[in-house]
C-alpha positions in Angstrom: -7.3 -9.8 4.8 -6.5 -6.6 3.0 -2.8 -5.4 2.9 -2.5 -1.8 3.8 -2.6 0.6 0.8 0.5 2.3 -0.3 0.3 5.8 -1.7 3.0 7.3 -3.9 2.7 11.1 -4.5 4.9 14.0 -5.5 5.0 16.9 -7.8 5.1 16.6 -11.7 8.5 15.5 -13.0 9.5 13.9 -9.7 9.5 10.3 -11.2 6.5 8.9 -9.5 5.6 6.3 -12.1 8.9 4.4 -12.5 9.3 4.5 -8.6 5.8 3.1 -8.1 6.4 0.4 -10.8 9.7 -0.7 -9.1 7.9 -0.9 -5.9 5.0 -2.9 -7.3 7.4 -5.4 -8.9 9.1 -5.9 -5.4 5.8 -6.2 -3.5 3.6 -8.1 -5.9 1.6 -4.9 -6.3 -0.6 -3.2 -8.9 -0.9 0.5 -9.6 -4.0 2.6 -9.3 -3.7 6.0 -11.1 -4.4 9.1 -9.0 -4.1 11.4 -12.0 -7.2 13.4 -13.1 -6.2 13.5 -16.8 -4.7 10.1 -17.6 -8.0 8.4 -17.4 -8.8 9.9 -20.9 -8.1 7.8 -23.9 -5.8 9.2 -26.6 -4.6 12.1 -24.4 -1.3 10.4 -24.0 1.6 12.8 -24.6 0.1 15.8 -22.9 -0.9 13.9 -19.7 2.5 12.1 -19.7 1.2 8.6 -19.5 4.4 7.0 -20.6 2.8 3.6 -20.6 6.2 2.0 -21.5 7.3 2.8 -17.9 4.9 0.1 -16.6 7.0 -2.6 -18.2 10.0 -3.7 -16.1 12.5 -6.4 -17.3 9.9 -7.5 -19.7 7.1 -7.8 -17.1 4.2 -5.3 -17.4 2.9 -4.2 -14.0 -1.0 -4.0 -14.0 -2.3 -0.5 -13.9 -5.8 0.8 -13.3 -7.9 3.9 -14.0 -5.9 4.9 -17.1 -7.6 5.1 -20.5 -11.2 4.5 -19.1 -13.1 7.5 -20.6 -13.4 9.3 -23.8 -12.1 12.9 -24.1 -14.8 15.4 -23.4 -16.9 13.0 -21.1 -17.9 14.4 -17.8 -15.9 12.7 -15.0 -16.4 13.8 -11.3 -14.6 13.2 -8.1 -17.4 11.1 -7.2 -16.9 8.9 -10.3 -13.2 8.7 -9.3 -14.1 7.4 -5.7 -16.3 4.8 -7.3 -13.8 3.7 -9.8 -10.9 3.7 -7.3 -12.8 1.5 -4.8 -13.8 -0.9 -7.4 -10.2 -1.3 -8.6 -9.0 -1.4 -4.9 -11.3 -4.2 -4.0 -10.4 -6.1 -7.1 -6.7 -5.9 -6.4 -7.1 -6.8 -2.8 -9.4 -9.8 -3.6 -6.7 -11.2 -5.8 -4.2 -11.0 -3.0 -2.1 -8.3 -4.6 -0.9 -5.0 -3.0 -2.6 -1.8 -4.2 -0.3 1.2 -4.8 -2.1 4.5 -5.5 0.2 6.7 -7.5 -0.4 10.2 -8.8 -0.1 13.9 -8.4 -3.8 15.0 -8.2 -3.9 15.8 -4.5 -7.7 16.2 -4.3 -8.2 12.7 -5.9 -5.7 11.1 -3.5 -7.0 12.7 -0.4 -10.7 12.1 -1.3 -10.1 8.3 -1.1 -7.8 8.3 1.9 -10.1 10.5 3.9 -13.4 9.1 2.7 -14.9 12.2 1.5 -18.7 12.3 1.2 -19.1 13.2 -2.5 -22.6 12.6 -4.0 -23.0 12.8 -7.7 -24.0 16.4 -8.3 -26.7 17.0 -11.0 -26.7 20.0 -13.2 -28.6 23.0 -12.0 -29.6 25.0 -15.2 -31.3 27.8 -13.3 -28.1 28.4 -11.2 -25.9 28.2 -14.2 -27.9 30.8 -16.1 -27.6 33.2 -13.2 -23.9 32.6 -12.9 -23.1 32.9 -16.7 -23.6 36.7 -16.4 -20.8 37.0 -13.7 -17.1 37.7 -14.4 -14.5 35.1 -13.3 -13.5 37.3 -10.4 -17.0 37.5 -9.2 -17.4 33.7 -9.5 -14.2 33.3 -7.6 -15.6 35.4 -4.7 -18.9 33.5 -4.7 -17.0 30.2 -4.5 -15.0 31.5 -1.6 -18.2 32.2 0.3 -18.8 28.4 0.5 -15.5 27.8 2.2 -11.7 27.7 1.5 -10.8 26.9 -2.2 -9.6 23.2 -2.1 -8.5 23.2 -5.8 -7.1 26.4 -7.4 -7.9 25.1 -10.9 -11.6 25.5 -10.0 -11.2 29.1 -11.0 -9.0 28.7 -14.1 -12.0 29.4 -16.3 -15.6 30.5 -16.0 -16.8 27.0 -16.9 -14.8 25.4 -14.0 -15.8 28.1 -11.5 -19.5 27.7 -12.4 -19.4 23.9 -11.9 -17.4 24.3 -8.6 -20.2 26.6 -7.3 -22.8 24.3 -8.5 -21.2 21.4 -6.5 -20.6 23.6 -3.4 -24.3 24.7 -3.5 -25.5 21.2 -3.7 -23.3 19.9 -1.0 -24.3 22.8 1.3 -27.9 21.4 1.4 -26.9 17.8 2.3 -26.3 16.0 5.6 -22.5 16.0 5.8 -22.6 13.3 8.5 -23.2 10.7 5.9 -20.1 9.0 4.5 -20.0 7.1 1.2 -16.7 5.4 1.8 -14.7 4.8 4.9 -11.2 6.4 5.3 -8.3 4.2 4.3 -5.1 3.5 6.2 -2.1 4.0 3.9 1.6 4.4 4.1 2.2 7.5 2.1 5.5 7.9 0.2 6.3 11.3 -1.2 9.0 12.1 -3.8 10.7 15.4 -3.0 12.8 17.0 -5.7 15.0 20.2 -5.6 13.2 23.2 -6.9 15.8 24.0 -9.6 16.1 20.3 -10.6 12.3 20.2 -10.9 12.2 23.3 -13.0 14.9 22.0 -15.3 13.2 18.6 -15.8 9.9 20.3 -16.4 11.3 22.5 -19.2 13.3 19.6 -20.8 10.2 17.4 -20.6 8.0 20.0 -22.2 10.4 20.4 -25.2 10.5 16.6 -25.6 6.8 16.3 -25.5 6.3 19.0 -28.2 8.9 17.2 -30.3 7.1 13.8 -29.8 3.9 15.2 -31.2 1.9 16.9 -28.6 0.6 19.5 -31.0 -0.4 16.8 -33.5 -2.2 14.9 -30.6 -4.3 18.0 -29.9 -5.1 18.5 -33.6 -6.3 14.8 -33.8 -8.5 15.2 -30.8 -10.1 18.4 -32.3 -10.4 16.5 -35.6 -12.3 13.7 -33.9 -14.9 16.2 -32.7 -13.6 16.9 -29.2 -14.6 20.6 -28.5 -11.8 23.1 -28.1 -13.4 24.3 -24.9 -13.3 20.8 -23.5 -9.6 20.5 -24.2 -9.0 24.0 -22.6 -10.9 22.8 -19.6 -8.4 20.1 -19.0 -5.7 22.8 -18.5 -1.9 23.0 -18.8 -0.7 21.3 -22.1 -4.2 20.8 -23.5 -5.2 24.4 -22.7 -2.3 26.1 -24.3 -1.6 23.9 -27.2 -5.4 24.2 -28.1 -5.1 28.0 -27.9 -2.1 27.7 -30.3 -3.7 25.3 -32.7 -6.9 27.5 -32.8 -4.8 30.6 -33.6 -5.1 32.4 -30.3 -1.4 31.9 -29.4 1.8 32.0 -31.4 4.1 29.1 -30.8 6.6 31.0 -28.9 3.9 32.6 -26.6 2.3 29.2 -26.2 5.6 27.7 -25.0 6.4 30.5 -22.6 2.9 30.5 -21.0 2.7 26.8 -20.7 6.1 26.5 -19.2 5.2 29.1 -16.6 1.8 27.3 -15.9 3.5 23.9 -15.3 6.0 25.4 -12.9 3.1 27.0 -11.0 1.2 23.8 -11.1 4.2 21.9 -9.5 4.3 24.5 -6.8 0.5 24.1 -6.1 0.9 20.4 -5.8 3.5 20.7 -3.2 1.4 23.3 -1.4 -1.5 20.7 -1.4 0.8 17.9 0.0 2.1 20.1 2.7 -1.6 20.9 3.5 -2.3 17.2 3.8 0.4 17.0 6.4 -1.3 19.8 8.3 -4.6 18.0 8.0 -3.1 15.0 9.9 -1.5 12.8 7.1 2.0 11.4 7.6 4.1 11.6 4.5 7.4 9.8 4.4 9.6 12.0 2.1 12.2 10.4 -0.2 14.8 12.2 -2.2 13.8 11.8 -5.9 17.3 12.1 -7.0 18.6 9.1 -5.2 19.3 5.8 -7.2 16.2 3.7 -7.5 17.6 1.0 -5.3 18.1 3.5 -2.5 14.6 5.0 -2.9 13.0 1.5 -2.9 15.1 0.5 0.2 13.8 3.6 2.1 10.2 3.0 0.9 10.2 -0.5 2.1 11.6 0.4 5.5 8.6 2.8 5.9 6.1 0.2 4.7 7.4 -2.4 7.2 7.8 0.0 10.2 
């Protein structure tokens, strides 16, 4: 019999990974990543994998859907659903507790709600027509298909064109079909004071740059990963690539990236609040509490 899924979510810099690791250690659990960028190999510093955090008192907590693809490879939400369910079934079949942990709200909601997401093929004819449009025009076209579920879809023309391609394909399908059933889950959210979050984001960005984030991007480019692919991943990879390729000076790169991460954290919280409006119950826990108190609160919600 499957144990109910546990989901840990929250904005960037809220401490999701160490919290989920401590919870997994207490509940004989394994972690499934809900992060859209940590699945790429060698994209470590910019995605904040912090793989050392998965080891607690000398024991490494098993983790899934991290380092499963090469940078630049196409990876869709449909792929994520498939990979998540394969990992979830494996964990449950071994009698362990699955803990979904991440900040990519669309990934998390897609598996909890059981979105019908067929693998969308490329549409060269549609792409050619859209290439002549401006980003603003593409954004307006995308809005005609319904509310924007992911604001990063309109970060670049490439993203916007792919989002329109997916929306157009889905509009022709029978939406009554469901690839995967919805999943029952206890959802634990880490909330963090806005000013504390901003301070942690700024300090973490400085630390990552010091740890070699620029060198990491240079190495990826040297391996043959296209600059446009790295820019597509957004945030750290977008702005550091623009710096490395000469489009942004260091100070301007830092300034724009810092602002972008703050905005990203705000969008994450907007998404999670939207999940609550869409019927999900999220048990919020103060991220600044000592780990023992956070874990005690979490277990009380799980066993309610």
